[in-house]
C-alpha positions as CSV (number, residue, x, y, z in Angstrom):
1,M,0.0,0.1,0.0
2,P,1.6,3.4,-0.9
3,K,2.0,6.2,1.5
4,M,-0.9,8.6,2.1
5,K,-0.3,12.1,0.8
6,S,-1.7,15.3,2.1
7,K,-3.3,17.9,-0.1
8,R,-0.5,20.2,-0.5
9,G,-2.7,23.2,-1.2
10,A,-4.5,22.8,2.0
11,A,-1.3,22.1,3.9
12,K,0.0,25.4,2.8
13,R,-3.2,27.2,3.9
14,F,-3.9,25.5,7.3
15,K,-1.8,24.8,10.3
16,L,-2.7,22.6,13.4
17,T,-2.5,24.2,16.8
18,G,-1.1,22.2,19.9
19,T,-4.5,21.5,20.9
20,G,-5.6,20.1,17.5
21,K,-7.5,23.1,16.3
22,V,-7.0,24.3,12.7
23,K,-5.5,27.7,12.3
24,R,-5.9,29.9,8.9
25,E,-5.1,33.3,7.7
26,K,-7.9,35.8,6.8
27,A,-8.9,36.7,3.3
28,F,-9.4,40.2,1.6
29,A,-6.1,41.5,2.9
30,S,-4.1,41.4,-0.4
31,H,-5.4,44.5,-2.6
32,I,-7.8,47.4,-2.8
33,L,-6.6,48.2,0.6
34,T,-7.2,52.1,0.3
35,S,-11.0,51.6,0.7
36,K,-10.5,49.6,4.0
37,D,-9.9,51.4,7.2
38,R,-6.9,51.0,9.4
39,K,-8.8,48.9,12.0
40,R,-10.1,46.5,9.6
41,K,-6.6,45.9,7.8
42,R,-5.2,45.5,11.2
43,N,-7.7,42.8,12.1
44,L,-7.1,41.0,8.8
45,R,-3.4,40.3,9.7
46,Q,-4.3,38.3,12.7
47,P,-4.7,34.5,12.2
48,T,-7.9,32.9,13.3
49,L,-9.5,29.5,13.9
50,V,-11.4,27.4,11.3
51,S,-15.1,27.0,12.3
52,D,-16.0,23.8,13.9
53,V,-18.1,22.8,11.0
54,E,-15.0,22.8,8.6
55,T,-12.5,21.4,11.0
56,K,-13.1,17.8,10.5
57,R,-13.1,18.1,6.6
58,I,-9.9,20.2,6.7
59,K,-7.9,17.8,9.0
60,R,-8.6,15.1,6.7
61,L,-7.0,17.1,3.9
62,I,-3.9,18.0,5.7
63,Q,-3.1,14.8,7.6
64,A,-0.8,12.7,5.6
């Protein structure tokens, strides 16, 4: 049986925390930044956790 491979696109976008939660970066921070206020851009820099609904599906993608 060959080794299981993780989905590399998902592995680059998501990381597991020490407690097993899935961490992600926020979207909408790459361009058209002049129309977004300072507070919104600052909050977009912070990583956040994936919702509980999506966690199981994403863990399956990134586990090798």
